[in-house]
N, C-alpha and C positions, 0 to 999 in steps of 0.2 A: 505492500497498499504509498501510494508516494502523500505529499504531505494535502495534496489538493482533493484528494478521495476525502484525507482525515476530515476535512474540512467542510467538503460537502456533509460526511457524514455526523459531523456536532451538528449543523445547519439544521439535520433533519433528524437527529435526537431533539434536540431543545426549539427551533421554532424559532428561532433567537439570527440575531447577524453574526455572519463569523467572518472571516479574516486572518492572511499572513503575513505577515511584515517582518524585515529585515531591520533593526534598531543601530542607527549609529554608537558608535563608543559610548559620548554622551548620556544618549537616549538612556541605551542600555545599563549602565551605571547608576542612572538616579532611580533606575527603576528598580531590580532586580539585585543591586547593589554592590559594591569590589569586593565579596566576603572569602569564602572557599568555592572550592566547585559546585560544593554540597548546598552554600545559598543561592550560588544565582541558579541552582533545578528548582527550585520552591517557583508555585505558581503566587501571582499578585494581583488583588483585587484593586481597580486603578481605577476612578471615575466612569465606576457603571458599567466596567469591563474586566473579563476572568484575562488574564493575560497567562499564559503556562510557556515557557522557553522551549525548545524542542534541541537549539545546538547553538555551538558559541565560535567562531573563528575570528580572529586578531582583534579582540571586544568587541566585538560587533553581534549577537542576539538574534538569533531568527523566533520570531514566537508566532502562537493561535492567541486568535482572541474572541471571543466571544462576549456577547450584549448579556447584560445578567438581569438584569429588571423583570422579574416575575417569577424566576426558576426559583425550586424549591432548594431544599437543601440539599438534598440527595440527587436531586438534577443539577446539582452545583458539581456534586464529588463526584458523579456519573463522569462529567465533562473533563474536570482534573485526569479521574483513573485511564481516559481513555489518551487522553494529551500525553502523559507523563510516561502510559503504556510504548505510545510510538517512540517517542524521545528515545529512552531505553532503548529498544530493537532498533534504532538508529542507529544509535551509538553503536549498536554492536556489530553493525555489518561496515565499521570503521569509516564511515560516510563525511568525508573531510573536507571535502575539494570545495572549495571556496564560490558558492555561487549555484551547485548542485539540488540547493535546495528549493531554488529560486528558478531555481531550469526548469526540475522536475513542475512547478505550483503551474507556470504558467506551459507548460506541457498538455498538463489535464486541461487547464482551459481551451488550449486551443482545438488539442481531439474532440473537445465537447463539441465547438460550433463548425470542426468541419462535419461530424456526425448531423449536425442539425445543416447539413448543407450550407451558414450564413458566412457565406466569402467575402461580407464588406465590413462584420465585425469590429467594431475600436476599442483596443485593450483597454480594459477597467480599472479602475485607479486602486482595485485592494489588489492588483497584479506585480509583487512587489519590483521585478525587474522594470515597470515601466517607466521608469526617469528614464531608463538607457535609451530609452527604444523610439526617440523623436529626432532622430538625426539621419541621414541616407546613408541604408547602412543596402550589402549584397548579401542575397539569401541563396546559400547553398541547401541541398539535398544527399545527403549518403543514402543509400539503401546497401544493405550487404546481404547477399544468396549463401551466407556460412552457413554450413550445419553443422560440422565435427570441428571444427575448428575451435581456440577459443576466444568465448567474447571477447571486441572493446568494451570497453568500461569507461564512464565520465572521463576520470583520473589519465588513465591514458590517450585516450583523443584526444585531451585538451590541452596535453604535454606538448603531443604532434601538436596541434593546431599550434599551440604558440611559437614554436619552431616555423613554421612558414611564414601565418602573420605578424607582421613586427608592432603593425595596430591594433586595438580593444577587438577582439572576438567575442562573441558568446558559442557557446553549444546548447540548443537545445534535446535531451532524447524524446523522442518521440514514440511511435508505434516499436516492438521487441523491432530489432536490427536497423532503425529506422533514426538519423539525427537530421536535425537544423542545425545549419553552421550560419552564423549572421558574423559580416567583417563590414568593415569601417570602406565605403565609397574610396577613402584614398590610398585604398588598392591597388587603385586601377593603374596611379599615376606614379606609385611611389613617392609622393612630392614635385614632381617634377613634371608640368603641365606641359612643355614644351618638348620633352624628347617624344611624347608620346603621341601631340597632336598629330601625325599623320594616320598612325591605327584607330582605329574603330572602337568604342567603347566593346562591341560585340565581340571583337576581336580580341579584346586584351581578355573580356569574362573568360573566354574562348582559351585561352595560354593558360587564364591561370590555373583554370579549372583541370585543365591535361596535367601540370607540376602539381597540380595535389593530391588527382590521383594516382599518380604513376608515387607522392610518396605516402600514401596509404597503401598502397598498393607491396610496397616493398616493408612494410611492415608485419603486415597481416597477410596471411595465404588464403589464398579465395578468393573470389567472385566480386567486386562492389560499381553500383551504380552510382553514377553523379551528374546532377543536372543541377544548372544556376540560369539566374532568371538578371534581367535590372536590376537597378540602385531602388529599392522603398526606402520609405517612410512608414519602419517598421508599427508603429504603435495603432494605423490606420488600415495600412494595406497588407498587413502580416497573413494572415487567412487564406485572404486570396491567391496570393504569391504562393503559398505550402500546397494548397490546392492546386496551382497548374504548377507546379513541381512535380508533385504526384503524378497527375495525368504527364507529365512528358517522360516519366521516367517507365512507364508503360507502355507507351508509344514506343520507346525508344527498344521496350524491347522485344515488341510484336514487328515495329518495323527492320530497326538496325540493327537484326544478330548481330554478335561478336562486337559490336563498339559498345565502351561501356561511360561514355559522357554524354548525354542526353543535351540539346541547344533548344529552344522551346522557339526560337523564332526560323531554326530549321526545318519547321516539323509542320506548317501551317497544311500542306496537301494532304499528309497524314492522320491530323487531326478533324480534317474534315471526311474523310474519307472512313475513319473509325468509328464518325458518329452516323454515321448510316445504319439504320436496322439490316438484320443480318438479310433479309429474304432480299430485299431491294437489293443486296450487296449484288447476291449472287445471279439477281436479272440483269442485271448491270454488266456482270463477268462477258452473260453470256452475247449480249447486245454489242458488246464493244470486238468481239470476236475469239477466236479459240489458238490461247496462246501458252496455251500448258506444256507443252513438247519444248517449248524455250526455255520460260521462269523454269520447270522443274530441274533445267538441266543446270546443275551450279554452275560451271563456266561463265556458261551463256549467262546468266544472272546476275555474277559476279561482274561482267564483263558491261551490261546495265546498266549497274548500280551503282559503277565506277564511272560510266561515260556520262549519266546524270550529274554526276558529285564534282565533275570538270565542266558543264556547261554543255555536254556536245562537242567538246573540243578535244579533234582527232589525236592529236599530237601530243596533250598534257596525260589523257586518257593511257594512253601507251606507256609513259613515263611509268606514270603510277602503276601498273599494270605488269612492268617490269619483260613489255614483250616487243616488240617487233609495230613498227608501225602497219607495216604491210600485213602482220597476221591478227590487228585488229580489226583491219578494213576487209579481212576474209569473215572474219567474225559476223560484220554486221552486214555483212553480202548474206552470209549465211541464215540470219535472221529475217533478212527483207525477203528471202527465198521461200523461208519457211510461213512468214507471216503476211505476205504481202505490206511491210508497216518498212519503210525506209525512214530509222531513228536521226539521217542527218536533215532530217524536213522537219522545220518545228511541230506542224500542223500532226507528222506520225511518232515524232518525239514525248508529245504527250499526251497520245492516246498512251502509246506502250507504257506512260510511267500510271497512269491513271491504272492499268491492268494489272501494274505489277504493284500494285500498292494495293489496287483487292483483292489479289490472285494471297498475299502474303496473309491478308486478316480473316481472308475465309475460308482458306488451307490451314492457319491456325483455331479457326475455330470447329 
């Protein structure tokens, strides 16, 4: 159970407002005192609220609070018991990484909003990390497919991220083996706008993602998918951004098999095709023509994918595939013979691209 679940259960139990808050050093000292560690573990009544300390980090205490008006002594005792049990269990896990409790609180709220498909919800005031989410930040979504290998922990992944991002970074554990990473927008330029002004923001995001994926893959064995989107102001745009990144990874797994970095601005047509109902997709595939023989051939499929990736440029496609230009022309002529479509012309290329996407998603179903 994480801190947000604890807050929700206490709210259900009492019917009163509850919250989780990280107090500053001065506020922690004034509320819970500067005595022994045992003294700092005691619950405190203050101005109509019961404050139960959960854990302390560098003089800052994170506590759960409950409105006490109308609660009986027995109910207050039960609330205190639940909070203290949670704090003891938390201490037993060795959870000491700064920010993890606050990150899990935000995670609980995020998952709740996304389950309800509320993609435009603003982060409420009782979320401790809200004060750090008003500036421009770049969201990354990391998903692990590892089953048997040791799982990444918050501490180990945060340590790795801090070695990669020189600026402030936030790590939010979402679902199992799913992590949201928020990095300051300044990482795009490294503080030198002139040096990078010729590169687009999308190019810089792509390069940053490749470096981050390489670092993570070198630290943990297994398959990892990474998606990134342009900068957002998280306090208002976080839920929508996470929904977009989750969809991007789903689309990447369907349409970009063998790739592990997925970029939403490269998947517009894939998003459209995936939104078409199954029956209609099969109907369209039949109407366009029979391209099964070509698309079922792995070599031909790779050739088409690379040809479209290289903007239908024959020379660049040959270089990317490490084949002679004439070999590529032979393959393109073979595709024309079998399907009647010459992908070197825009019209035919568009039809074949659509057929390829429909084939991929229909075959997967």
